[in-house]
C-alpha positions in Angstrom: 30.5 -4.3 -69.3 28.2 -1.3 -68.9 25.5 -3.6 -67.6 27.9 -5.1 -65.0 29.0 -1.6 -63.9 25.4 -0.4 -63.6 24.4 -3.4 -61.6 27.3 -3.1 -59.2 26.6 0.6 -58.7 22.9 0.0 -57.9 23.8 -2.8 -55.5 26.3 -0.6 -53.6 23.8 2.3 -53.5 21.1 0.2 -52.0 23.4 -1.8 -49.6 25.6 1.1 -48.3 23.1 2.7 -45.8 22.4 -0.6 -44.2 26.1 -1.5 -44.1 27.0 1.8 -42.5 24.2 1.6 -40.0 25.3 -1.9 -38.9 28.9 -0.8 -38.6 28.0 2.3 -36.5 25.7 0.4 -34.1 27.3 -1.1 -31.0 28.6 -4.6 -31.3 26.2 -5.8 -28.6 22.9 -3.8 -29.0 21.1 -5.7 -26.2 21.7 -5.1 -22.5 20.3 -6.5 -19.3 20.8 -4.7 -16.0 20.0 -6.2 -12.6 20.4 -4.9 -9.1 18.8 -3.6 -5.9 16.9 -0.3 -5.6 15.5 1.7 -2.7 12.7 4.1 -2.8 12.2 7.3 -0.8 9.3 9.7 -0.2 6.6 7.1 0.1 3.8 8.7 2.1 1.0 7.2 4.2 -2.0 9.4 5.2 -4.0 8.0 8.1 -7.5 9.3 8.9 -10.7 8.6 10.7 -11.2 8.7 14.5 -11.2 6.1 17.3 -14.1 8.1 18.8 -17.4 6.4 18.0 -21.1 7.1 18.6 -22.8 4.0 20.1 -26.2 5.2 19.1 -29.3 5.3 21.3 -29.8 2.8 24.2 -32.9 1.4 22.4 -33.9 -1.8 20.6 -34.1 -1.9 16.8 -31.2 0.7 16.4 -27.7 0.5 15.0 -24.9 0.4 17.6 -21.2 0.9 16.9 -18.4 0.5 19.4 -14.6 0.6 19.7 -14.6 -3.2 20.1 -17.5 -4.3 17.9 -21.0 -3.6 16.6 -24.6 -4.6 17.0 -26.6 -3.6 13.9 -30.0 -4.3 12.3 -30.1 -7.5 10.2 -32.1 -8.3 7.1 -35.2 -9.2 9.2 -35.2 -5.8 10.9 -34.3 -7.6 14.2 -37.4 -9.7 14.2 -38.3 -10.9 17.8 -35.8 -8.4 19.2 -32.8 -10.4 18.0 -30.1 -9.8 15.4 -27.4 -11.9 13.8 -25.6 -8.8 12.5 -23.2 -8.3 15.4 -19.5 -8.8 16.0 -16.9 -8.4 18.8 -13.1 -8.5 19.1 -12.1 -9.6 22.6 -12.8 -12.5 24.9 -13.1 -10.1 27.8 -16.4 -8.8 26.3 -18.0 -12.2 27.2 -17.3 -12.4 30.9 -15.8 -14.5 32.3 -13.2 -14.2 29.5 -12.5 -17.4 27.6 -15.2 -19.5 29.4 -18.1 -18.9 26.9 -20.7 -17.3 29.1 -24.2 -17.4 27.7 -25.6 -14.5 29.7 -24.4 -11.3 27.9 -22.0 -9.4 25.7 -20.3 -6.2 26.7 -19.4 -3.4 24.3 -17.5 -0.1 24.9 -17.6 3.2 23.2 -15.1 5.9 24.1 -15.9 9.5 23.2 -13.2 12.1 23.7 -14.5 15.5 24.8 -12.0 17.3 22.5 -12.0 16.2 18.9 -8.4 17.3 18.7 -7.4 14.6 21.1 -8.7 11.8 19.0 -7.6 13.5 15.7 -4.1 13.6 17.1 -3.8 9.9 16.4 -4.2 10.4 12.7 -1.9 12.2 10.2 0.7 11.8 7.5 4.1 10.1 7.7 7.0 9.6 5.3 8.8 6.5 6.6 12.3 5.0 6.0 13.4 3.9 2.5 11.5 1.0 1.0 13.7 -1.7 -0.5 13.4 -3.9 -3.6 15.1 -4.7 -6.9 14.7 -4.3 -10.7 15.6 -6.0 -13.9 15.9 -3.8 -17.0 16.2 -4.7 -20.7 17.5 -2.2 -23.2 17.7 -2.4 -27.0 19.7 0.0 -29.1 17.8 0.9 -32.3 19.5 4.0 -33.8 22.6 6.1 -33.5 23.4 9.8 -33.6 26.5 12.0 -33.6 28.8 9.1 -33.5 28.7 8.3 -29.8 25.0 8.7 -29.2 22.5 5.8 -29.1 18.7 5.7 -29.1 16.5 2.8 -28.2 13.8 1.4 -26.0 13.8 -0.1 -22.5 11.6 -2.3 -20.4 12.1 -2.5 -16.6 10.4 -4.8 -14.1 10.8 -3.9 -10.5 9.6 -4.9 -7.0 9.3 -2.9 -3.8 8.4 -4.2 -0.4 6.1 -1.6 1.3 6.0 -1.1 5.1 4.9 2.3 6.5 4.0 2.4 10.2 2.8 5.2 12.5 2.7 5.0 16.3 1.0 7.8 18.3 -0.6 8.6 21.6 -2.9 11.2 23.1 -4.5 12.0 26.4 -7.7 13.9 27.2 -11.1 13.9 29.0 -13.5 11.3 27.7 -16.8 9.5 28.3 -16.9 5.7 28.5 -20.2 4.1 27.5 -20.6 0.4 28.4 -23.6 -1.4 26.8 -24.7 -4.9 27.8 -26.7 -7.1 25.3 -28.4 -10.4 26.3 -27.3 -13.6 24.7 -30.5 -15.4 25.8 -28.7 -18.7 26.3 -26.8 -18.6 23.0 -23.1 -19.6 23.2 -21.2 -16.9 21.3 -18.6 -17.7 18.6 -15.0 -17.3 19.5 -13.5 -13.9 18.9 -12.9 -12.1 16.7 -16.3 -12.7 15.3 -18.1 -10.7 12.6 -21.7 -11.5 11.8 -23.4 -10.2 8.6 -26.5 -8.3 7.5 -27.8 -11.3 5.5 -26.8 -13.9 8.0 -27.6 -16.4 9.3 -25.6 -16.6 12.5 -25.7 -16.6 16.3 -28.5 -14.4 17.6 -28.0 -11.6 20.1 -30.7 -9.5 21.8 -30.8 -6.0 20.4 -31.9 -4.0 23.5 -28.9 -2.8 25.6 -28.6 -1.7 29.2 -26.2 1.3 29.4 -23.7 2.7 31.9 -21.7 5.9 31.3 -18.7 7.2 33.1 -16.5 10.3 32.7 -12.7 10.6 33.2 -9.4 11.1 31.6 -8.3 8.6 28.9 -5.1 7.8 27.2 -5.2 6.5 23.6 -2.3 4.7 22.0 -2.6 3.6 18.3 -0.6 1.9 15.7 -1.4 2.1 12.0 0.4 0.3 9.3 0.4 0.0 5.5 2.3 -3.0 4.1 2.4 -5.1 1.0 4.1 -5.4 -2.4 4.4 -3.0 -5.3 5.4 -4.3 -8.8 6.4 -1.8 -11.4 6.6 -2.2 -15.2 8.4 0.6 -16.9 8.4 1.1 -20.7 9.8 4.0 -22.7 12.6 5.3 -25.0 16.1 5.9 -23.8 19.2 7.9 -25.1 22.8 7.1 -24.2 25.9 9.1 -24.7 29.5 7.6 -24.5 32.1 9.9 -22.9 34.7 7.2 -23.5 34.6 3.7 -24.7 34.0 2.6 -21.1 32.0 5.4 -19.5 28.5 6.4 -20.6 25.4 8.1 -19.3 21.8 7.3 -20.3 18.4 8.8 -19.6 14.9 7.7 -20.2 11.2 8.7 -19.8 8.0 6.8 -20.1 5.1 5.1 -18.5 5.0 3.0 -15.3 2.3 0.4 -14.7 2.2 -0.9 -11.2 0.1 -3.8 -9.8 -0.1 -3.4 -6.0 -1.2 -5.6 -3.1 -1.6 -3.5 0.1 -2.8 -4.3 3.6 -4.0 -1.8 6.2 -3.9 -2.7 9.9 -4.6 -0.6 13.0 -4.8 -1.3 16.7 -6.1 1.1 19.4 -5.6 0.7 23.1 -7.5 3.1 25.3 -7.0 3.3 29.1 -9.7 5.2 31.1 -8.7 6.4 34.5 -10.6 4.1 37.0 -12.4 2.4 34.1 -10.1 -0.2 32.6 -8.3 -0.7 29.4 -10.0 -1.4 26.0 -8.5 -2.6 22.8 -9.8 -2.3 19.2 -8.3 -3.3 15.9 -9.1 -3.5 12.2 -7.8 -4.9 9.0 -8.4 -4.5 5.3 -6.7 -5.6 2.1 -6.8 -4.2 -1.5 -5.3 -5.0 -4.8 -5.0 -2.1 -7.3 -3.5 -1.2 -10.6 -1.6 2.0 -10.4 0.0 4.1 -13.2 2.0 7.2 -13.9 5.1 8.7 -15.6 8.7 8.1 -14.8 12.2 9.6 -15.6 15.6 8.1 -15.0 19.3 8.8 -15.4 22.0 6.1 -15.2 25.9 6.3 -15.2 27.6 3.2 -16.5 31.1 1.8 -16.6 31.8 -1.2 -18.9 34.9 -3.0 -17.7 34.8 -5.6 -20.5 33.1 -5.7 -23.9 30.0 -7.4 -22.3 30.1 -6.8 -18.5 29.6 -3.5 -16.7 28.3 -1.8 -13.6 25.9 1.1 -13.1 24.5 3.6 -10.6 21.5 5.8 -11.1 18.2 7.4 -10.0 14.6 7.2 -11.0 11.7 9.6 -10.4 8.2 8.1 -10.4 4.7 9.4 -9.8 1.8 6.9 -9.3 -1.8 7.1 -8.5 -2.9 6.6 -4.8 -4.2 3.5 -3.0 -7.0 4.0 -0.5 -8.2 1.6 2.1 -10.6 1.7 5.1 -11.4 -0.5 8.1 -13.8 0.0 11.0 -14.2 3.7 10.5 -10.4 4.3 10.0 -8.9 5.2 6.6 -5.4 4.9 5.0 -4.0 6.2 1.8 -0.6 5.3 0.1 0.7 8.3 -1.8 3.5 8.2 -4.4 3.2 11.6 -6.0 7.0 12.1 -6.2 8.9 8.9 -5.3 12.7 8.8 -5.8 14.5 5.5 -6.3 18.3 4.9 -6.1 19.5 2.0 -8.2 22.8 0.1 -8.7 24.0 -3.2 -10.1 25.5 -5.3 -12.8 24.9 -5.1 -16.6 25.5 -7.6 -19.4 25.5 -6.9 -23.2 24.7 -9.4 -25.8 
């Protein structure tokens, strides 16, 4: 009898903590939450200048323009020719669209006041950026009766689109350089030759004309792409009533990003025509940083509920450049609003 009593006592002593813990935990410790979210305070910082220095009007030198380039190639421009050249518009090979084998025209616009050109760069904070998020939470422990502790994993997506349109007017100098094609039929625009080549050959000795006048510069710069976020960290939940609760979490965000940078400049010189330039670059990057969130929940059944909340996130920057222009996506203090439907199981 004593052996039976001792065995029963030991069994209860070992089993009781686990039985109590299981009884105190919620009936459905797993929860999935799905819904849209919108992010605010995304910042785009655009830099660089549309003003370019075409270089000397001499052979064997590097020449950079608003609408292209003529640079030294791997041979050092042997024979006075280079295949390291590019252009953007059909009008640079007159007559436009015909494929003239005589020459290529390039234009460099230099504003007399640096502030005029610099006025087309700056920082913007655009409209909210939209996306969605799926979050999984697992309750692991309990405290003070109505409190719960656990871990959460969230996977989100945000579509990025930040655009800046500006214009400026000021005195400028227009440089027009003409390079001989020597009978070579140029590739269709936009064309970008390389240092190593090979490619179509262009004469590297320009003839130059300069003209002064007022110019109006209009530019559009844009950052676009996709940002994915993976959030992981602990959370704590407190139930005010059997149906209402609030939870908060902190942790680390990992964010793969695919971002494009595009710009286009249109410069109109009084009495000298209109000239267009554009550029594009793409970059994939892996961002990271901390996050914090707070969510208010209402469970209208034992399994189903709704939620609304906010997230604060800080991520590293993405930097891109194209044709002397630069762009940076900054997310030092991004705030997200979230809402949606939840399911416990």
